[in-house]
LOBA-665270 format. One line per field, with one value per residue (C-alpha): z, y, x. Coordinates in nm, 4 decimals. Each point is the difference from the previous one (the first is absolute). Layout:
BEGIN
up	c(Z;...)
north	c(Y;...)
east	c(X;...)
END
This chain:
BEGIN
up	c(2.2484;-0.2906;-0.3113;-0.2175;-0.3768;-0.2118;-0.3387;-0.2230;0.0234;-0.3702;0.0372;0.2938;-0.1639;-0.3252;0.1945;0.1635;-0.3152;-0.2162;0.2478;-0.1569;0.3445;0.2233;0.3379;-0.1175;-0.1375;-0.2616;0.0314;-0.2817;0.1652;-0.1937;-0.0556;0.3055;-0.2130;-0.1908;0.3016;0.2295;-0.0756;-0.0917;0.3433;0.1834;-0.2099;-0.0161;0.3861;0.0530;-0.3037;0.1220;0.3266;-0.2016;-0.2068;0.3071;0.1271;-0.3152;0.0608;0.3681;-0.0806;-0.2618;0.2313;0.2771;-0.2254;-0.1962;-0.3406;-0.2585;-0.2062;-0.3274;0.1539;0.1605;-0.0410;0.1573;-0.3231;-0.0806;-0.1677;0.2080;-0.2888;-0.3553;-0.2683;-0.0967;0.2231;0.3413;0.1018;0.2336;-0.1451;0.0555;-0.0628;-0.2012;0.2982;0.1002;0.3481;0.0529;0.3401;0.1765;0.2646;0.3405;0.3113;0.3668;0.0972;-0.0499;-0.1142;-0.3703;-0.1542;-0.1923;-0.3392;0.0401;0.1241;-0.3196;-0.2303;-0.0532;-0.0194;0.2397;0.1063;0.2357;0.2999;0.0170;0.3365;-0.0298;0.2772;0.0237;0.0746;-0.2761;-0.2476;0.1099;-0.0650;-0.3371;-0.0965;0.0847;-0.1931;-0.3206;-0.0164;0.1152;0.2759;0.2642;0.0813;0.2625;-0.0987;0.1968;0.0861;0.2036;-0.2405;0.2083;0.0376;-0.3693;-0.1185;0.2383;-0.1300;-0.3515;0.1003;0.1701;-0.2969;-0.2201;0.1640;-0.1624;-0.3146;-0.1319;-0.1908;-0.1424;-0.2418;-0.2772;-0.1626;-0.2593;-0.2723;-0.2178;0.2094;0.3222;0.1244;0.2936;0.1269;0.0226;0.3764;0.0055;0.2348;-0.1447;-0.1707;0.3330;0.1592;-0.2814;0.0632;0.3774;-0.0532;-0.2026;0.2000;0.3624;0.0558;0.0585;0.1217;0.3809;-0.0522;-0.0828;0.2842;0.1477;-0.3020;0.0900;-0.3525;-0.0966;-0.3519;-0.1482;-0.2683;-0.2988;-0.2557;-0.3577;-0.3378;-0.2281;-0.2686;0.2548;0.1292;-0.1168;-0.1424;0.0162;0.0180;0.3317;-0.1292;-0.2977;0.0959;-0.0988;0.3247;0.0463;0.2769;0.1335;0.1710;0.3576;0.0706;0.3746;0.2034;0.1670;0.3184;0.0108;0.0026;0.3331;-0.0866;-0.2802;0.0430;-0.2404;0.0899;-0.0755;0.1145;0.0808;-0.3623;-0.1686;0.1844;-0.3316;-0.0827;0.3615;-0.0465;-0.3450;0.1360;0.2760;-0.2730;-0.2109;0.3032;0.0332;-0.3616;0.0280;0.3286;0.2478;0.2887;0.0214;0.3769;0.0210;-0.2220;-0.0611;0.2575;0.1123;0.0149;0.2435;0.3561;0.2447)
north	c(-1.3922;-0.0341;0.2128;0.0027;0.0221;0.0123;-0.1787;-0.1043;-0.3551;-0.0390;0.1136;-0.2364;-0.3054;0.0692;0.0529;-0.3299;-0.1889;0.1757;0.0086;-0.1523;-0.0489;-0.2733;0.0992;0.3575;0.2064;0.2805;0.3578;0.2485;0.3061;0.3336;0.2766;0.2251;0.3181;-0.1557;-0.1651;0.3152;0.3176;0.3304;0.1260;-0.2829;0.0156;0.3748;0.0519;-0.1393;0.1791;0.3283;-0.0242;-0.0802;0.3048;0.2147;-0.1186;0.1378;0.3339;0.0265;-0.0895;0.2760;0.2580;-0.0814;0.0065;0.3116;-0.1657;0.2616;-0.0541;-0.0496;-0.2876;-0.1644;-0.3647;0.0131;-0.0867;-0.3048;-0.2697;-0.3133;-0.2125;-0.0676;0.1814;-0.1814;-0.2969;-0.1144;-0.0584;0.2032;0.1754;-0.1851;-0.3655;-0.1987;-0.2011;-0.0183;-0.0741;-0.2853;-0.0228;-0.2336;0.1909;-0.1544;0.1538;-0.0499;0.1064;-0.2671;0.2674;0.0054;0.2865;0.2888;-0.1046;-0.3516;0.1411;0.2033;-0.3069;-0.1635;-0.3412;-0.2970;-0.0825;-0.2015;0.1141;-0.1849;-0.0009;-0.0264;-0.0855;0.3074;-0.1908;-0.2605;0.2705;0.1863;-0.3111;-0.0463;0.3612;-0.0362;-0.3233;0.1516;0.3399;0.1838;0.2546;0.0144;0.3617;0.1597;0.3313;0.3125;0.2400;0.2809;0.2889;0.2103;-0.2990;-0.0845;0.3587;0.0448;-0.3245;0.1350;0.3393;-0.1763;-0.2096;0.3056;0.1539;-0.2723;-0.0522;0.3332;0.0606;-0.3574;0.0481;0.2498;0.1593;0.2710;0.0442;-0.2616;-0.2375;-0.2079;-0.1813;-0.1588;-0.0643;-0.3627;0.0055;0.1665;-0.1466;0.2014;-0.2986;-0.1768;0.3001;-0.0111;-0.3625;0.0573;0.2857;-0.2347;-0.3232;0.1070;0.3392;0.0157;0.2691;-0.0024;-0.0381;-0.3590;-0.0926;-0.2305;-0.2345;-0.0574;-0.0968;-0.2020;-0.0758;-0.2935;0.1466;-0.1226;0.2191;-0.0987;0.1110;0.0766;-0.2375;-0.2897;0.0797;-0.1645;0.1928;-0.0640;0.1880;0.1019;0.1358;0.2043;0.0762;-0.1655;-0.0416;-0.1336;-0.2694;-0.2614;-0.3357;-0.0641;-0.3759;-0.0094;-0.3148;-0.1308;-0.0039;0.3812;-0.0283;-0.0428;0.0463;0.0717;0.1866;0.0832;0.3537;-0.0019;-0.3604;0.0592;0.1111;-0.2737;-0.3299;-0.2031;0.1674;-0.0841;-0.3709;-0.0170;0.1685;-0.2796;-0.2543;0.1709;0.0064;-0.3652;-0.0600;0.1554;-0.1793;0.2735;-0.0976;0.2593;-0.0383;0.1125;0.3026;0.1179;0.2314;-0.1204;-0.3584;0.0682;-0.1402;0.2916)
east	c(2.0969;-0.2523;-0.0211;-0.3132;-0.0339;-0.3024;-0.0366;-0.2818;-0.1204;0.0711;0.3580;0.0655;-0.1499;0.1835;0.3255;-0.0378;-0.0665;0.2702;0.2846;0.3119;0.1842;-0.1147;-0.1604;-0.0554;-0.2811;0.0519;-0.1379;0.0137;0.1429;-0.0533;0.2411;-0.0487;-0.0316;-0.2897;-0.1687;-0.0030;-0.1942;0.1708;-0.0988;0.1734;0.3182;-0.0027;-0.0098;0.3598;0.1397;-0.1459;0.1991;0.3082;-0.0602;-0.0561;0.3416;0.1631;-0.1857;0.1101;0.3548;0.0044;-0.1589;0.2428;0.2989;-0.1000;-0.0144;-0.0886;-0.3241;0.1933;0.1766;-0.2954;-0.0655;-0.3444;-0.1789;0.2085;-0.2347;-0.0158;-0.1453;0.1285;-0.1851;-0.3225;0.1039;-0.1272;0.3645;0.2255;0.3029;0.3282;0.0863;-0.2654;-0.1099;-0.3617;-0.1606;-0.2351;-0.1682;-0.2551;-0.1917;-0.0284;-0.1714;0.0805;-0.3712;-0.2618;-0.2601;-0.0560;0.2106;-0.1588;0.1300;-0.1694;-0.3291;-0.0269;0.0030;-0.3420;0.1326;0.0235;0.3529;0.2129;0.2029;0.3243;0.1636;0.3763;0.2551;0.2349;0.3072;-0.0505;-0.0724;0.3122;0.2087;-0.1637;0.0834;0.3669;0.0225;-0.1625;0.1624;-0.3130;-0.0462;-0.2512;-0.0556;-0.2170;-0.1684;0.0731;-0.2862;0.1636;0.0099;0.2449;0.2472;-0.0335;0.0705;0.2869;0.1562;-0.0161;0.1360;0.2920;0.0773;-0.0246;0.3039;0.2154;-0.2036;-0.0875;0.3226;-0.0256;-0.2856;-0.0454;-0.2941;-0.0669;-0.2753;0.1751;0.1934;-0.0300;0.2966;0.1785;0.3489;0.1098;-0.0304;-0.3324;-0.2682;-0.2836;-0.1588;-0.0136;-0.1735;-0.2578;-0.0755;-0.0064;-0.2530;-0.2292;0.0483;0.0149;-0.1501;-0.3768;-0.2406;-0.0491;-0.3904;0.0612;0.2223;-0.2576;0.0568;0.3548;0.1016;0.3039;0.1081;0.1902;0.2021;0.1886;0.1960;-0.0097;0.1211;-0.3037;0.1155;-0.0136;-0.3546;-0.3209;-0.2860;-0.3733;-0.3300;-0.1651;-0.3421;0.0700;0.3509;0.3287;0.2096;0.3433;0.0381;0.2374;-0.0891;0.0748;0.0295;-0.0844;0.0567;-0.3214;0.2203;-0.0322;-0.3807;-0.1785;-0.3821;-0.2344;-0.3074;-0.2957;-0.0726;-0.3924;-0.0503;-0.3619;-0.0844;0.2078;-0.0699;0.0191;0.3480;0.1230;-0.1146;0.1694;0.3195;0.0135;-0.0091;0.2663;0.2385;-0.0574;0.0748;0.3445;0.0900;-0.0856;-0.2296;-0.2868;-0.0398;0.3887;-0.0256;-0.3563;-0.1433;-0.3454;0.1101;0.2848;-0.0531;0.0443)
END
């Protein structure tokens, strides 16, 4: 099975030139909560909050003891409550069609085709997680509701304090809501995410446009990469030619990797 990811030409070339590990290229992978819109992140979290509401209704929890308004983010931070661990995710897609988020960007980019099996082995060896997004709203909500039966009494909330018991899994539920749950209308994209958790003090920071964004580097083996395609080839023939030369310069055969030169 193939999985497709979209990166700028600049980031791919830089990642090949700057990689410190032989036979790999490096991608700057941003913090998920900075890379995705409030709408995308908010959808999964809204289902998690609905599960709290449903649990309280079914168990007759009085309004004064309700936890429905528990904040999911730290005050003035783009960081979930709980442990100081942040999520970094490279988006991959099972569907070859260009995903909505890439279509909205007015920049030329590369489509990298990855081998699913090789990428899975890489994730296991590098303490990363290859997660498949879930699009069935009813199933996602029911899963949260089922978990809430055991989790509800393990987190605390009032106007001044938010806390957790030591065996609480609420932080994991928050992460799952952000990482795996997507709206049903995007089901055709079949998104996967290659995820790494990182302490904010260990992340790198750089500007994307005018915004300072935390990121981590993924040093991905070329053995995971099957093909490279310039998305708007017809409009960028000179870039395509230069890209073929660049691949040669780093020891990669263009007719092996670059779409348009492959023998069918």
